[in-house]
VEXDREN-2710 file (C-alpha; in Angstrom, 1 decimal):
% VEXDREN-2710
k/r/px/py/pz
1/UNK/-17.1/-9.0/3.7
2/UNK/-16.2/-11.6/0.8
3/UNK/-13.1/-12.5/-0.3
4/UNK/-14.2/-13.2/-3.5
5/UNK/-11.6/-10.7/-4.9
6/UNK/-8.7/-12.9/-3.9
7/UNK/-7.4/-15.1/-7.0
8/UNK/-4.6/-16.8/-7.8
9/UNK/-3.1/-16.5/-11.2
10/UNK/-2.5/-19.8/-12.9
11/UNK/1.3/-21.2/-12.7
12/UNK/3.6/-20.5/-15.5
13/UNK/4.3/-24.1/-16.0
14/UNK/0.8/-25.2/-15.4
15/UNK/0.9/-27.3/-18.8
16/UNK/3.5/-29.6/-17.4
17/UNK/1.1/-30.5/-14.6
18/UNK/-0.3/-33.7/-16.4
19/UNK/3.2/-35.3/-17.4
20/UNK/4.0/-35.5/-13.4
21/UNK/5.4/-38.7/-13.0
22/UNK/5.3/-39.7/-9.2
23/UNK/7.2/-42.8/-9.0
24/UNK/10.7/-41.6/-9.8
25/UNK/10.1/-38.7/-7.3
26/UNK/11.6/-40.6/-4.2
27/UNK/12.7/-37.2/-2.4
28/UNK/9.1/-37.1/-2.0
29/UNK/8.4/-40.0/0.3
30/UNK/4.9/-40.8/-0.8
31/UNK/2.9/-44.1/0.0
32/UNK/1.7/-45.9/-2.5
33/UNK/-2.0/-44.9/-1.3
34/UNK/-0.8/-41.4/-1.7
35/UNK/0.4/-41.9/-5.3
36/UNK/-3.1/-43.6/-6.1
37/UNK/-4.9/-40.9/-4.5
38/UNK/-3.1/-38.5/-6.5
39/UNK/-3.4/-40.1/-9.6
40/UNK/-7.4/-40.8/-9.2
41/UNK/-7.7/-37.1/-8.1
42/UNK/-6.5/-36.8/-11.9
43/UNK/-8.9/-38.5/-13.3
44/UNK/-11.6/-37.7/-11.7
45/UNK/-13.9/-34.2/-11.3
46/UNK/-13.0/-32.2/-8.5
47/UNK/-15.8/-32.2/-7.0
48/UNK/-16.1/-36.3/-6.9
49/UNK/-13.1/-36.4/-5.0
50/UNK/-14.3/-34.0/-2.5
51/UNK/-17.5/-35.4/-2.2
52/UNK/-16.6/-37.6/0.8
53/UNK/-14.8/-35.6/3.9
54/UNK/-12.5/-38.4/4.4
55/UNK/-11.1/-38.5/0.5
56/UNK/-10.9/-34.3/0.9
57/UNK/-9.3/-34.4/4.0
58/UNK/-7.0/-37.2/3.1
59/UNK/-5.9/-35.5/-0.7
60/UNK/-5.5/-31.8/0.9
61/UNK/-3.2/-33.6/3.6
62/UNK/-1.1/-35.2/0.7
63/UNK/-0.8/-32.1/-1.0
64/UNK/0.7/-30.6/1.9
65/UNK/3.1/-33.2/2.2
66/UNK/4.2/-32.7/-1.6
67/UNK/5.0/-29.0/-0.2
68/UNK/6.5/-29.8/3.1
69/UNK/8.9/-32.6/1.1
70/UNK/9.5/-30.5/-1.7
71/UNK/10.6/-27.8/0.0
72/UNK/12.9/-30.1/2.3
73/UNK/14.4/-31.6/-1.0
74/UNK/15.3/-27.8/-2.3
75/UNK/12.4/-26.3/-4.4
76/UNK/11.8/-23.2/-4.8
77/UNK/15.0/-21.9/-6.0
78/UNK/15.5/-23.9/-9.0
79/UNK/15.0/-22.9/-12.9
80/UNK/11.0/-22.7/-12.4
81/UNK/11.0/-20.5/-9.6
82/UNK/12.8/-18.3/-12.1
83/UNK/9.6/-18.5/-14.6
84/UNK/7.7/-15.6/-14.4
85/UNK/6.0/-15.1/-17.8
86/UNK/3.6/-18.4/-19.3
87/UNK/5.2/-21.1/-20.7
88/UNK/4.1/-23.1/-23.6
89/UNK/3.9/-26.5/-23.6
90/UNK/7.5/-27.4/-25.0
91/UNK/9.1/-24.9/-22.3
92/UNK/7.0/-26.3/-19.6
93/UNK/8.2/-30.1/-20.8
94/UNK/11.9/-28.2/-20.3
95/UNK/11.3/-26.8/-16.8
96/UNK/9.7/-30.3/-15.4
97/UNK/12.8/-32.5/-16.9
98/UNK/15.4/-29.4/-15.2
99/UNK/13.4/-29.1/-12.2
100/UNK/10.7/-31.4/-11.5
101/UNK/10.6/-30.4/-7.7
102/UNK/9.7/-27.0/-8.9
103/UNK/6.9/-27.8/-11.3
104/UNK/5.2/-30.6/-8.1
105/UNK/5.1/-27.2/-5.5
106/UNK/3.8/-25.5/-8.3
107/UNK/1.2/-28.1/-9.1
108/UNK/0.4/-28.9/-5.1
109/UNK/-0.5/-25.6/-4.6
110/UNK/-2.9/-24.8/-7.6
111/UNK/-4.4/-27.9/-6.5
112/UNK/-4.9/-26.9/-3.1
113/UNK/-6.2/-23.7/-4.0
114/UNK/-8.8/-25.3/-6.3
115/UNK/-9.7/-27.8/-3.3
116/UNK/-10.1/-24.6/-1.1
117/UNK/-12.1/-22.4/-3.7
118/UNK/-14.4/-25.1/-4.4
119/UNK/-15.2/-25.9/-0.9
120/UNK/-15.7/-22.3/-0.3
121/UNK/-18.0/-22.0/-3.2
122/UNK/-20.2/-25.6/-1.3
123/UNK/-19.9/-29.4/-2.0
124/UNK/-21.1/-30.5/1.7
125/UNK/-17.5/-30.9/2.7
126/UNK/-16.4/-27.7/4.5
127/UNK/-13.1/-25.9/5.0
128/UNK/-13.9/-26.6/8.6
129/UNK/-14.0/-30.1/8.0
130/UNK/-11.2/-30.5/6.0
131/UNK/-8.6/-28.4/7.6
132/UNK/-9.8/-28.5/11.3
133/UNK/-9.4/-31.8/12.7
134/UNK/-10.7/-33.6/16.0
135/UNK/-13.6/-32.7/18.4
136/UNK/-12.2/-29.1/19.2
137/UNK/-11.8/-28.3/15.2
138/UNK/-8.0/-28.1/15.7
139/UNK/-5.7/-26.4/12.7
140/UNK/-4.2/-29.7/10.9
141/UNK/0.0/-29.4/11.7
142/UNK/0.5/-29.7/8.0
143/UNK/-0.4/-25.9/7.5
144/UNK/3.3/-25.1/8.6
145/UNK/4.3/-26.5/5.3
146/UNK/3.0/-23.2/3.6
147/UNK/4.5/-21.3/6.0
148/UNK/8.0/-22.4/5.3
149/UNK/7.4/-21.5/1.6
150/UNK/7.1/-18.2/2.4
151/UNK/10.0/-17.6/4.4
152/UNK/12.4/-18.1/1.6
153/UNK/11.9/-14.6/1.3
154/UNK/13.3/-12.7/-1.7
155/UNK/15.2/-15.6/-3.2
156/UNK/12.0/-17.9/-3.5
157/UNK/9.5/-18.5/-6.1
158/UNK/7.1/-15.8/-6.2
159/UNK/4.0/-18.2/-7.8
160/UNK/4.7/-20.5/-4.8
161/UNK/5.1/-17.9/-2.4
162/UNK/1.6/-16.0/-3.4
163/UNK/-0.1/-19.1/-3.7
164/UNK/0.9/-20.5/-0.5
165/UNK/-0.1/-17.4/1.6
166/UNK/-3.4/-17.0/-0.2
167/UNK/-4.3/-20.7/0.5
168/UNK/-3.4/-20.3/3.8
169/UNK/-5.2/-16.9/4.6
170/UNK/-8.8/-19.1/3.1
171/UNK/-7.8/-21.4/5.4
172/UNK/-7.4/-19.5/8.3
173/UNK/-10.3/-17.2/8.2
174/UNK/-12.6/-20.0/8.5
175/UNK/-11.8/-20.1/12.3
176/UNK/-12.7/-16.5/12.4
177/UNK/-16.0/-16.1/15.0
178/UNK/-17.1/-13.2/12.5
179/UNK/-16.7/-15.5/9.7
180/UNK/-18.1/-18.3/11.8
181/UNK/-21.7/-16.7/12.5
182/UNK/-22.1/-16.2/8.9
183/UNK/-21.6/-19.8/8.0
184/UNK/-24.0/-20.7/10.9
185/UNK/-26.7/-19.3/8.9
186/UNK/-26.4/-20.7/5.9
187/UNK/-25.9/-24.0/7.4
188/UNK/-27.9/-26.7/9.4
189/UNK/-25.0/-28.3/11.3
190/UNK/-21.3/-26.2/12.1
191/UNK/-18.2/-28.3/12.9
192/UNK/-16.4/-26.4/16.2
193/UNK/-13.2/-24.9/14.8
194/UNK/-10.7/-23.9/17.4
195/UNK/-9.7/-20.4/16.8
196/UNK/-6.8/-20.3/19.0
197/UNK/-5.1/-22.6/17.1
198/UNK/-5.5/-20.4/14.1
199/UNK/-4.0/-17.1/15.9
200/UNK/-0.2/-17.9/15.7
201/UNK/-0.6/-18.5/12.2
202/UNK/-2.6/-15.7/11.3
203/UNK/0.1/-13.5/13.4
204/UNK/2.8/-15.3/11.3
205/UNK/0.9/-14.5/7.9
206/UNK/0.3/-11.1/8.3
207/UNK/3.6/-10.5/9.9
208/UNK/4.9/-11.6/6.3
209/UNK/2.4/-9.5/4.8
210/UNK/3.4/-6.3/6.4
211/UNK/7.0/-7.2/5.5
212/UNK/6.2/-7.5/1.7
213/UNK/4.4/-4.0/2.3
214/UNK/7.6/-2.5/3.6
215/UNK/9.4/-3.3/0.2
216/UNK/9.9/-0.7/-2.7
217/UNK/9.4/-3.4/-5.3
218/UNK/6.0/-3.2/-7.0
219/UNK/6.6/-7.3/-7.7
220/UNK/7.3/-7.8/-4.0
221/UNK/4.0/-6.1/-3.0
222/UNK/2.0/-8.0/-5.4
223/UNK/3.0/-11.2/-3.8
224/UNK/0.9/-10.4/-0.8
225/UNK/-1.8/-8.7/-2.3
226/UNK/-4.4/-11.8/-2.9
227/UNK/-3.6/-13.0/0.9
228/UNK/-3.9/-9.7/2.6
229/UNK/-7.5/-9.1/0.3
230/UNK/-8.4/-12.4/1.7
231/UNK/-7.8/-11.4/5.5
232/UNK/-9.7/-8.5/4.9
233/UNK/-12.7/-10.5/5.2
234/UNK/-12.5/-11.5/9.0
235/UNK/-12.6/-8.8/11.4
236/UNK/-10.3/-10.6/13.9
237/UNK/-7.4/-10.6/11.2
238/UNK/-8.2/-6.6/10.2
239/UNK/-7.4/-6.3/13.9
240/UNK/-4.2/-8.3/13.7
241/UNK/-3.0/-6.2/10.6
242/UNK/-3.3/-2.7/12.3
243/UNK/-1.5/-3.8/15.0
244/UNK/1.4/-5.4/13.0
245/UNK/1.5/-1.6/11.7
246/UNK/-0.1/-2.5/8.6
247/UNK/-2.1/1.1/7.8
248/UNK/1.2/3.0/8.4
249/UNK/3.0/0.7/5.3
250/UNK/-0.1/-0.1/3.6
251/UNK/-0.6/3.8/3.2
252/UNK/3.2/4.7/2.3
253/UNK/2.5/2.4/-0.6
254/UNK/-0.3/4.3/-1.9
255/UNK/1.1/7.4/-1.2
256/UNK/4.0/6.1/-3.7
257/UNK/1.4/4.7/-6.3
258/UNK/-0.6/7.9/-6.4
259/UNK/2.5/10.1/-7.0
260/UNK/3.8/7.5/-9.9
261/UNK/0.5/8.1/-11.6
262/UNK/0.9/12.0/-11.3
263/UNK/4.6/11.6/-12.5
264/UNK/3.1/9.5/-15.6
265/UNK/0.1/12.0/-16.4
266/UNK/3.0/15.1/-16.3
267/UNK/6.0/13.5/-18.1
268/UNK/6.5/14.7/-21.5
269/UNK/6.8/11.0/-23.1
270/UNK/3.1/10.1/-22.0
271/UNK/4.1/6.5/-21.4
272/UNK/0.6/5.1/-20.3
273/UNK/0.6/3.0/-16.9
274/UNK/0.0/-0.8/-17.5
275/UNK/-3.4/-2.1/-16.6
276/UNK/-1.1/-4.4/-13.6
277/UNK/0.0/-1.0/-12.4
278/UNK/-3.4/0.4/-11.5
279/UNK/-5.2/-2.7/-10.7
280/UNK/-2.9/-3.0/-7.8
281/UNK/-3.1/0.3/-7.1
282/UNK/-7.0/-0.5/-6.8
283/UNK/-6.5/-3.9/-4.4
284/UNK/-4.4/-1.5/-2.3
285/UNK/-7.4/1.3/-1.9
286/UNK/-9.8/-1.5/-1.5
287/UNK/-7.7/-3.0/1.0
288/UNK/-7.2/0.0/3.4
289/UNK/-11.3/1.3/2.6
290/UNK/-12.2/-2.5/4.2
291/UNK/-9.8/-1.2/7.2
292/UNK/-11.8/1.9/7.5
293/UNK/-14.8/-0.3/8.5
294/UNK/-13.4/-1.2/12.2
295/UNK/-12.9/2.7/13.2
296/UNK/-16.0/3.1/15.3
297/UNK/-15.2/0.3/17.3
298/UNK/-11.4/0.7/17.8
299/UNK/-9.4/4.1/19.1
300/UNK/-5.9/2.5/18.6
301/UNK/-7.0/1.9/14.8
302/UNK/-8.2/5.5/14.2
303/UNK/-4.9/6.3/15.9
304/UNK/-2.8/4.4/13.3
305/UNK/-5.1/6.0/10.2
306/UNK/-4.3/9.5/12.1
307/UNK/-0.7/8.8/12.3
308/UNK/1.4/11.5/10.3
309/UNK/-1.9/12.0/8.2
310/UNK/-0.5/9.4/6.1
311/UNK/-3.8/7.9/4.9
312/UNK/-5.7/10.2/4.6
313/UNK/-2.6/12.3/2.3
314/UNK/-2.5/9.0/0.3
315/UNK/-6.5/8.6/-0.2
316/UNK/-6.6/12.2/-1.2
317/UNK/-3.6/12.0/-4.0
318/UNK/-5.7/8.9/-5.5
319/UNK/-8.7/10.9/-5.3
320/UNK/-6.8/14.0/-7.3
321/UNK/-5.2/12.1/-9.6
322/UNK/-8.1/10.2/-10.7
323/UNK/-6.2/6.8/-12.8
324/UNK/-9.2/4.9/-12.9
325/UNK/-13.2/5.4/-12.1
326/UNK/-12.8/2.2/-9.4
327/UNK/-9.7/3.3/-7.6
328/UNK/-11.6/6.9/-7.3
329/UNK/-14.7/5.1/-5.9
330/UNK/-12.8/3.3/-3.1
331/UNK/-10.4/6.0/-2.5
332/UNK/-13.7/8.0/-1.8
333/UNK/-15.5/5.3/0.3
334/UNK/-12.7/5.6/2.6
335/UNK/-12.5/9.1/2.9
336/UNK/-16.4/9.2/3.8
337/UNK/-15.7/6.5/6.5
338/UNK/-12.6/8.2/8.0
339/UNK/-14.9/11.7/8.1
340/UNK/-17.9/10.4/9.7
341/UNK/-16.6/8.1/12.3
342/UNK/-16.7/8.8/16.1
343/UNK/-15.4/7.6/19.1
344/UNK/-18.8/6.7/21.1
345/UNK/-17.9/2.9/21.0
346/UNK/-14.1/3.1/22.4
347/UNK/-13.0/6.9/23.1
348/UNK/-9.6/5.3/23.7
349/UNK/-6.8/5.6/27.1
350/UNK/-8.5/8.7/29.5
351/UNK/-6.0/11.6/29.2
352/UNK/-5.4/11.5/25.5
353/UNK/-6.9/13.3/22.5
354/UNK/-10.2/12.5/20.9
355/UNK/-9.4/11.1/17.3
356/UNK/-12.7/11.3/15.2
357/UNK/-14.3/12.4/11.7
358/UNK/-13.0/16.2/13.0
359/UNK/-9.4/15.4/13.2
360/UNK/-9.5/13.5/9.5
361/UNK/-11.6/16.0/8.2
362/UNK/-8.8/18.7/9.1
363/UNK/-6.3/16.6/7.4
364/UNK/-8.2/16.4/4.6
365/UNK/-8.5/19.8/4.1
366/UNK/-4.7/20.3/4.9
367/UNK/-4.2/17.7/1.9
368/UNK/-6.5/20.0/-0.6
369/UNK/-9.2/17.3/-0.7
370/UNK/-12.0/20.3/-1.0
371/UNK/-10.2/21.5/-4.5
372/UNK/-10.4/17.3/-5.9
373/UNK/-13.8/17.5/-4.7
374/UNK/-14.9/20.6/-6.3
375/UNK/-13.6/19.3/-9.7
376/UNK/-15.3/15.7/-9.1
377/UNK/-18.3/17.2/-8.7
378/UNK/-18.5/18.5/-12.1
379/UNK/-17.6/15.0/-14.0
380/UNK/-19.9/12.6/-15.1
381/UNK/-19.7/9.0/-13.0
382/UNK/-21.7/5.7/-13.6
383/UNK/-21.4/4.8/-10.4
384/UNK/-24.2/6.5/-8.0
385/UNK/-22.2/5.6/-5.0
386/UNK/-19.5/7.6/-6.2
387/UNK/-21.9/10.9/-6.4
388/UNK/-23.4/10.0/-2.9
389/UNK/-19.9/10.1/-1.6
390/UNK/-18.7/13.3/-3.2
391/UNK/-22.2/15.2/-2.2
392/UNK/-21.3/13.8/1.4
393/UNK/-17.6/14.8/1.1
394/UNK/-18.1/18.0/0.2
395/UNK/-20.9/18.9/2.6
396/UNK/-18.7/18.1/5.8
397/UNK/-15.6/19.5/4.5
398/UNK/-17.2/23.0/3.5
399/UNK/-19.0/23.0/7.0
400/UNK/-15.5/22.2/8.7
401/UNK/-14.1/24.9/6.7
402/UNK/-16.1/27.3/7.7
403/UNK/-15.2/26.5/11.4
404/UNK/-11.3/26.9/10.9
405/UNK/-9.6/30.1/11.3
406/UNK/-6.6/30.6/7.9
407/UNK/-3.8/29.9/10.5
408/UNK/-6.1/26.8/11.4
409/UNK/-5.9/26.0/7.9
410/UNK/-2.2/26.7/7.6
411/UNK/-1.1/24.8/10.5
412/UNK/-3.1/21.7/9.7
413/UNK/-1.5/21.6/6.8
414/UNK/1.7/22.4/7.6
415/UNK/2.0/19.9/10.9
416/UNK/0.3/17.1/8.0
417/UNK/3.8/17.5/6.3
418/UNK/1.8/17.5/2.7
419/UNK/1.8/21.2/1.6
420/UNK/0.1/22.9/-1.4
421/UNK/0.9/26.4/-3.4
422/UNK/-2.5/28.3/-2.1
423/UNK/-3.9/31.2/-0.3
424/UNK/-1.8/30.5/2.7
425/UNK/1.6/30.9/0.7
426/UNK/1.4/34.4/0.2
427/UNK/2.8/37.6/1.6
428/UNK/-0.5/39.0/2.2
429/UNK/-1.1/35.7/4.9
430/UNK/2.3/36.3/6.6
431/UNK/1.8/39.8/6.9
432/UNK/-1.3/39.2/8.9
433/UNK/0.0/35.9/10.6
434/UNK/3.7/36.0/11.0
435/UNK/3.3/36.8/15.4
436/UNK/1.3/33.4/15.4
437/UNK/4.4/31.4/14.3
438/UNK/6.1/31.5/17.7
439/UNK/3.2/29.2/19.2
440/UNK/1.3/29.7/22.3
441/UNK/4.2/28.5/24.3
442/UNK/6.9/30.6/22.3
443/UNK/8.3/27.7/21.0
444/UNK/8.2/28.4/17.4
445/UNK/7.3/24.9/16.6
446/UNK/5.5/25.7/13.0
447/UNK/9.1/27.2/12.2
448/UNK/10.7/24.2/13.2
449/UNK/8.2/22.0/11.7
450/UNK/9.1/23.9/8.4
451/UNK/13.0/23.8/8.6
452/UNK/12.2/19.9/9.0
453/UNK/10.4/19.6/5.6
454/UNK/13.2/21.5/3.6
455/UNK/14.8/17.8/3.7
456/UNK/11.5/16.4/2.3
457/UNK/11.5/14.2/-1.1
458/UNK/8.9/16.0/-2.4
459/UNK/10.2/18.8/-4.6
460/UNK/6.9/21.4/-3.8
461/UNK/7.2/20.7/0.1
462/UNK/10.5/21.6/-0.5
463/UNK/9.8/24.6/-2.5
464/UNK/6.8/25.8/0.1
465/UNK/8.8/25.5/3.4
466/UNK/12.0/27.9/1.7
467/UNK/9.2/30.0/0.6
468/UNK/7.5/30.2/4.3
469/UNK/10.4/30.2/6.0
470/UNK/11.4/33.4/4.1
471/UNK/8.6/35.3/4.3
472/UNK/8.5/34.3/8.3
473/UNK/12.4/36.0/7.9
474/UNK/10.8/39.5/6.5
475/UNK/7.4/39.5/8.6
476/UNK/8.8/38.4/12.1
477/UNK/10.5/40.8/13.9
478/UNK/14.3/39.7/14.8
479/UNK/13.0/36.4/12.0
480/UNK/16.5/36.3/10.8
481/UNK/18.3/35.7/13.8
482/UNK/15.7/33.2/15.0
483/UNK/15.8/31.3/11.6
484/UNK/19.7/30.8/12.0
485/UNK/19.1/29.9/15.7
486/UNK/17.1/26.9/14.4
487/UNK/19.7/26.2/11.6
488/UNK/17.2/27.0/8.6
489/UNK/20.1/28.5/6.9
490/UNK/22.8/25.1/6.7
491/UNK/19.6/23.1/5.4
492/UNK/18.4/25.6/2.7
493/UNK/22.0/26.6/1.4
494/UNK/22.3/22.7/-0.3
495/UNK/19.0/23.8/-2.0
496/UNK/20.2/26.0/-4.3
497/UNK/22.1/23.5/-6.4
498/UNK/18.7/21.3/-6.0
499/UNK/17.8/19.6/-9.7
500/UNK/14.7/21.1/-9.7
501/UNK/14.4/24.6/-10.8
502/UNK/11.6/26.0/-8.7
503/UNK/13.3/24.9/-5.3
504/UNK/16.7/26.5/-6.6
505/UNK/14.6/29.8/-7.0
506/UNK/12.9/29.7/-3.8
507/UNK/15.6/28.5/-1.9
508/UNK/17.9/31.6/-3.4
509/UNK/15.2/33.8/-2.2
510/UNK/15.1/32.3/0.8
511/UNK/19.1/32.8/1.6
512/UNK/18.8/36.1/0.3
513/UNK/16.0/37.0/3.3
514/UNK/18.0/35.0/6.1
515/UNK/21.7/36.8/5.4
516/UNK/21.7/40.0/7.3
517/UNK/24.9/41.7/5.6
518/UNK/23.7/43.0/1.9
519/UNK/27.3/41.9/0.6
520/UNK/26.5/38.7/1.4
521/UNK/23.3/38.7/-0.7
522/UNK/25.2/40.5/-3.6
523/UNK/28.0/37.9/-3.8
524/UNK/25.6/35.1/-3.6
525/UNK/23.5/36.4/-6.2
526/UNK/26.2/37.1/-8.5
527/UNK/27.7/33.6/-8.2
528/UNK/24.4/31.6/-9.2
529/UNK/23.4/34.3/-12.3
530/UNK/27.2/33.6/-13.1
531/UNK/26.6/29.8/-13.1
532/UNK/23.6/30.2/-15.1
533/UNK/25.2/32.7/-17.8
534/UNK/28.1/30.2/-18.3
535/UNK/25.5/27.3/-18.7
536/UNK/23.6/29.5/-21.4
537/UNK/26.6/30.4/-22.7
538/UNK/28.0/27.2/-23.2
539/UNK/24.2/25.6/-24.7
540/UNK/24.7/28.2/-27.5
541/UNK/28.0/27.4/-28.5
542/UNK/27.5/23.8/-28.7
543/UNK/24.0/24.5/-31.0
544/UNK/26.4/26.9/-33.1
545/UNK/28.9/24.1/-33.8
546/UNK/26.3/21.8/-34.6
547/UNK/24.3/24.3/-37.2
548/UNK/27.9/24.5/-39.1
549/UNK/28.3/20.8/-39.0
550/UNK/25.2/20.0/-40.9
551/UNK/26.5/22.7/-43.8
552/UNK/27.7/21.1/-46.8
553/UNK/31.1/21.7/-47.6
END
């Protein structure tokens, strides 16, 4: 897969690069030959500098040395690290005077990125010949300078960290056997490369990317996206990403982003989402879609996608919210790959449940994808791939839905944890299916899951859980005692004071169904109604005096 989508944004202090004076910067410990090489590279086109493999290798190593020495001297936490917006020339030169090592770090990363992308596009000299040495093609030791920049954590320079991660990713995937096979077809002679020498650095980079995905900050996540996108171009890197728990955290970020898009659509202020946030959502979705190409060959990756139904829920939410057609396109493509995957090539360990397309289709039905697909069928799309994916998913979902009973649909939804109002959350459904709530083992597992969902941060999920528990209490013999024994009452009671009106209402109704003695119900309702009345009275009084204040004396 191509990594052309992984690009490095320009440095905010790029206008100061041409004014860097190397001689006064003694802390960089440059030799006269290295200084001369830097000056020569500035005065010639980059293609000229990279035309000879020895010159290209020396230039790349000098840049890596700049990064190592600048980091050792304290670069990465000065004034330049705090600059996020593009500077004019005057401000960039001020930054050079105040924090020269910070500007040097930006300079070295920018030039290193230019070298790598120029070599990838093809100049005769390759990334392998510059960054892998010896007859066995071992990765140069200087790569550690890039990792040191990443290890500065949240105190580091955002541009430097994003650029260092991307450069390292582009260097490392060159060694992946899956990439080497494609390079062999386009080259008459390939240089040997030791993939083993790249494994440890790739594991370290992947761990850093996953740690950024664990963050709740959009800016922090944005640092890792270019490198993550680049790594997704290699099968080996995708497997490392999955083994590091990347699918879970990537899905979690997508679900969070989808919810923000949904709330932005329904909020009263109607604030438009910035292009950057939509672009970030697209890039994260692209990475998850890329991971679905490993489903057929790996039982572990299928299990990661199936865990908690998080990936399906995230992609379904994006399709439902439909922030942009390009986001919908990759989300649908990912869902289609999940729906059609099989376990033939790797069934997984003996005795474990089979995970294939049927499992993911059940999750999709539980998350309400059928409703979203029905809506998309009536929309006009410019991309024929979107139309094809909508058609395929519609057929697969309809076929799978026919094979499920209403109880199985409900059970799948509850177990997924992604509840939506519908025909399985009605009085008629519980009249018919209340007895099924006890489960085949009589452990009331579905009731226990509903009680756990009362603590959900999703207000719709909490409200539906209240409603379902209340209906179970009404329609199952001795349901009140069972709900109390399992701890439902203690978790529902605090929800009566929830800030969301729907959660309040359903919580109150649920508690009223659980309570046995009528005086308890009447007393509770009396308190709630009294509080509501007093609130309205205070509001009316305030409005009355506000009106009086406007009358001229």
